C-alpha positions, 0 to 999 in steps of 0.5 A: 953406480950402485949401493946396497941397504945394510941389514938395518935398512941404512943406505950407503951413499958412496964417498964420491957422491958425498964429497961432491955434494959436501955431505958430512956425517949428520947432514939431514937429507930429504927423501921423496918417494916417486914410486919407481925412484927416490929423490935425495936432497938436502932437507933445507935445499928446496923448502916446500911451498904452497900455491897461496905462498906463490900467488902474487909473487910476480908483483903484477899490479895491473888488472886481472886477465882472463885465460882468453886474454892470456891465450890471445897474447900468447898467440899474438906473440907467436905470430910476431916471432915468425 
């Protein structure tokens, strides 16, 4: 599916796509520029989070583990699944 920019720089999103997503006039969309492509999503669909907000979100209460501990556990799990 293709579309064009208007002379005012507006992008027309085809009706079929707007209907599928329930986007109506006035819907706020977030555009992410990835260089060779754009991602368009609802502005509130995926709120931006920081690493600090994610730290501790798993609820793990045990002792801290080192990277070596984690790699050993992954290797042990891989051996068990064979």
